[in-house]
C-alpha positions in Angstrom: 7.1 -10.9 56.7 9.7 -8.6 58.3 10.2 -5.2 56.8 13.7 -3.7 56.8 14.2 -0.1 57.9 14.0 2.6 55.3 17.7 3.3 55.1 18.9 6.8 54.9 15.6 8.6 55.6 15.3 8.5 59.4 12.3 10.8 59.4 11.6 13.6 61.9 7.8 13.7 62.2 6.0 16.6 63.7 2.6 15.9 65.2 0.0 18.0 67.0 -3.6 18.9 67.2 -3.7 21.4 64.3 -3.6 25.1 64.9 -0.9 24.4 67.5 1.9 26.2 65.7 3.1 23.1 63.8 3.3 24.9 60.5 5.7 27.5 61.9 7.8 24.8 63.5 7.8 22.8 60.3 9.0 25.7 58.3 11.8 26.5 60.7 13.0 22.9 60.7 12.8 22.8 56.9 15.7 25.1 56.8 18.0 22.5 58.4 20.5 21.3 55.8 20.0 17.6 56.7 16.2 17.7 56.1 14.1 17.3 53.0 10.4 17.6 53.0 7.1 17.4 51.1 6.0 20.7 49.5 3.0 22.3 48.0 4.1 20.9 44.7 4.0 17.3 46.1 0.5 18.1 47.2 -0.7 19.2 43.8 1.3 16.6 41.8 1.8 13.7 44.2 3.5 11.4 41.7 5.8 13.9 40.0 8.7 13.6 42.5 11.1 15.5 40.3 9.3 18.7 41.2 11.0 18.4 44.5 14.1 19.9 43.0 12.4 23.2 43.2 12.2 22.9 47.0 15.9 23.8 47.1 14.7 27.4 46.4 13.3 27.6 49.9 16.8 27.6 51.4 18.0 30.4 49.1 18.2 34.1 50.2 14.9 35.0 48.5 12.7 37.6 50.2 10.0 36.2 52.4 7.3 37.9 50.5 8.2 35.7 47.5 8.5 32.6 49.5 5.0 33.2 50.8 3.5 33.4 47.3 1.0 30.7 46.5 3.1 29.3 43.6 6.3 29.1 45.6 7.2 25.6 46.9 6.8 25.6 50.7 6.9 22.8 53.3 3.5 21.3 53.4 1.5 18.5 55.0 0.7 17.2 51.5 -2.2 14.9 52.5 -2.9 14.2 48.8 0.6 12.8 48.4 0.2 10.4 51.3 -3.3 9.5 50.3 -2.1 8.6 46.8 0.1 5.9 48.3 -1.8 5.1 51.5 -5.6 5.2 51.0 -7.3 6.2 54.2 -4.5 8.4 55.3 -6.8 11.4 55.5 -9.6 9.6 57.2 -11.4 11.7 59.9 -13.8 9.3 61.6 -11.2 7.2 63.4 -7.5 7.2 64.0 -5.1 5.6 61.5 -3.4 2.4 62.8 -0.5 0.3 61.5 -2.9 -2.5 60.4 -4.5 -0.1 57.9 -1.4 -0.2 55.8 -1.3 -2.8 53.1 2.2 -4.4 53.2 2.5 -3.9 49.4 2.3 -0.2 49.8 5.3 0.1 52.1 8.1 -0.1 49.6 6.5 2.2 47.0 6.0 5.0 49.6 9.6 4.5 50.8 10.9 4.8 47.3 8.8 7.9 46.7 10.1 9.8 49.7 13.6 8.6 49.0 13.3 10.1 45.5 12.0 13.4 47.0 15.0 13.5 49.2 17.4 12.8 46.4 15.9 15.6 44.2 16.4 18.0 47.2 19.9 16.8 47.9 19.0 16.0 51.5 19.6 13.0 53.8 16.6 12.8 56.2 12.9 13.2 55.8 10.9 15.9 57.6 7.1 15.3 57.9 4.3 17.2 59.5 0.8 15.8 60.2 -1.9 17.1 62.5 -5.1 15.7 64.0 -4.9 11.9 64.5 -1.4 11.1 65.5 -0.5 8.4 62.9 2.8 7.8 64.9 2.6 4.0 65.1 1.2 4.1 61.6 4.3 5.9 60.3 6.4 3.5 62.5 5.4 0.6 60.3 6.8 2.4 57.3 9.8 4.1 58.9 10.9 2.1 62.0 13.8 4.6 62.6 11.6 7.7 62.7 11.7 10.2 65.5 8.6 12.1 66.6 8.1 15.6 67.8 4.9 16.3 69.7 4.0 20.0 69.8 1.6 21.2 72.5 -0.1 24.6 72.8 -2.5 26.3 75.2 -5.9 24.8 74.3 -7.5 28.3 74.5 -5.2 29.4 71.7 -5.9 26.3 69.7 -9.7 26.6 70.0 -9.5 30.3 69.1 -7.4 29.6 66.1 -9.7 26.8 64.8 -12.8 28.9 65.2 -11.1 31.9 63.5 -9.8 29.7 60.6 -13.2 28.3 59.8 -12.1 26.1 56.9 -12.7 22.8 58.7 -15.8 22.0 60.7 -14.7 21.3 64.2 -17.6 23.2 65.9 -20.6 20.9 65.1 -22.2 19.1 68.0 -21.0 15.5 68.7 -24.7 14.6 69.0 -25.4 15.4 65.3 -24.6 13.8 61.9 -22.3 16.8 61.1 -19.7 15.6 63.7 -16.8 14.1 61.7 -14.4 12.9 64.4 -15.7 9.5 65.4 -16.8 8.1 68.7 -16.7 10.2 71.8 -16.1 8.6 75.2 -19.2 8.9 77.4 -17.3 10.9 80.1 -16.1 13.4 77.5 -19.5 13.8 76.1 -20.9 14.4 79.6 -18.3 17.0 80.3 -19.0 18.7 77.0 -22.7 18.8 77.8 -22.4 19.9 81.5 -20.2 22.8 80.5 -22.5 24.2 77.9 -22.2 22.0 74.8 -21.5 24.9 72.5 -19.3 25.2 69.4 -16.3 26.3 71.5 -16.5 23.1 73.6 -17.1 21.0 70.4 -13.7 22.3 69.2 -12.1 21.6 72.6 -13.6 18.0 72.4 -12.0 17.5 69.0 -8.7 18.7 70.4 -9.0 16.3 73.4 -9.6 13.3 71.1 -6.4 14.3 69.1 -4.4 14.8 72.3 -5.5 11.4 73.7 -4.6 9.7 70.4 -1.2 11.3 70.4 -0.6 10.2 74.0 -1.6 6.6 73.2 0.7 6.5 70.2 3.6 8.1 72.1 3.3 5.5 74.8 4.0 2.8 72.2 7.3 4.5 71.1 9.4 5.0 74.2 12.6 6.9 73.6 11.6 8.2 70.2 9.2 11.0 71.1 10.3 14.5 72.0 7.7 16.9 73.4 7.8 20.7 73.5 5.3 23.5 73.7 4.6 26.3 71.3 5.0 28.7 74.3 8.5 27.6 75.1 9.5 27.6 71.4 8.5 31.3 71.2 10.0 32.3 74.5 13.3 30.5 74.1 13.7 29.4 70.4 17.4 28.6 70.4 17.5 26.4 73.5 14.2 24.7 72.6 15.4 23.9 69.1 18.8 22.8 70.3 17.1 20.3 72.5 14.9 19.2 69.6 17.9 18.7 67.4 19.7 16.7 70.1 16.7 14.5 70.7 16.3 13.7 67.0 20.0 13.3 66.1 20.3 16.5 64.1 23.5 18.5 64.3 23.2 22.1 65.5 25.0 23.6 62.5 26.2 27.2 61.9 23.8 27.5 58.9 20.8 26.3 60.9 21.7 28.6 63.7 21.7 31.5 61.3 18.3 30.4 59.9 16.9 30.3 63.5 18.3 33.7 64.3 16.7 35.1 61.1 13.3 33.7 61.9 10.7 35.8 63.5 9.3 34.2 66.6 6.2 36.3 67.0 4.6 36.0 70.4 0.9 35.1 69.7 0.4 33.3 73.0 -2.2 35.8 74.2 -4.1 36.6 71.0 -6.8 34.0 71.8 -8.4 36.8 73.9 -9.3 38.6 70.7 -11.8 35.8 69.8 -12.5 34.0 73.1 -13.7 35.7 76.3 -12.0 35.1 79.6 -15.1 33.1 80.8 -15.1 30.9 77.7 -11.3 30.5 78.1 -11.9 29.2 81.6 -14.6 26.8 80.4 -12.2 25.4 77.8 -9.6 24.8 80.4 -12.1 23.2 82.8 -13.2 20.9 80.0 -9.6 19.9 79.4 -9.1 19.3 83.1 -12.2 17.2 83.5 -11.2 15.0 80.5 -7.5 14.6 81.4 -6.4 11.0 81.3 -2.6 11.3 81.0 -0.9 14.3 82.7 2.5 13.6 81.2 1.4 13.8 77.5 -1.3 16.3 77.1 -2.1 19.9 76.2 
């Protein structure tokens, strides 16, 4: 059965490895007046769409210290929301693929995100997911979606993951604690040859994500815009202008002001606080040895 496009939502979907700066990019883009998004309220109460009306507060001139409070509605990945409509969305052991979606779930999730946009008074849906790409998965639901792939220096990503500590990405792929599915033999060999320690386990997890993102992007020509965290921080206006052009968003005076008011803190070298130069070089060497697609990678 043919599924018609989700009219009026035209999602802009940010994907990345996690700890790649996607939360920052998500929150900057959430200030665009065409975009509505899932919030921390949608995460906590995934079926109470009317709570999205409070997301309008995020665009008001409220001090940042209030917006950062736990109880304030902020742009969020909201995995519990997606999982409530799409069982398996949060699965870790293998990538999500279009065939995982039951056809009967497509219209309910479209209606849900349409209601969220309506309560926010916005036209288009902004989504962020990290880890497995889910790009062709989302394409089955929203055939008119545009995708933003955010890359970052793998040393920064590894450092950030290890520092965060709330998700196990450091376990050995040779143990039952490994959560991220099958590892190609050549990647396992590189992991082992370069030391097989927790830092390289994190790099391995990142490589699996990057490869999945690249495979998904190859299936969606003309609908994927890539950028790096480093260029976003160095040249925010020009980078975001290109992003808006690629996704069909207007560069408006209000969004321009929001970008100007945002703090683009340069954290591109902070990985050195947690990772030595020698370990940083090992991480880069691992990524070089396991490279499969030079055009879509970290």
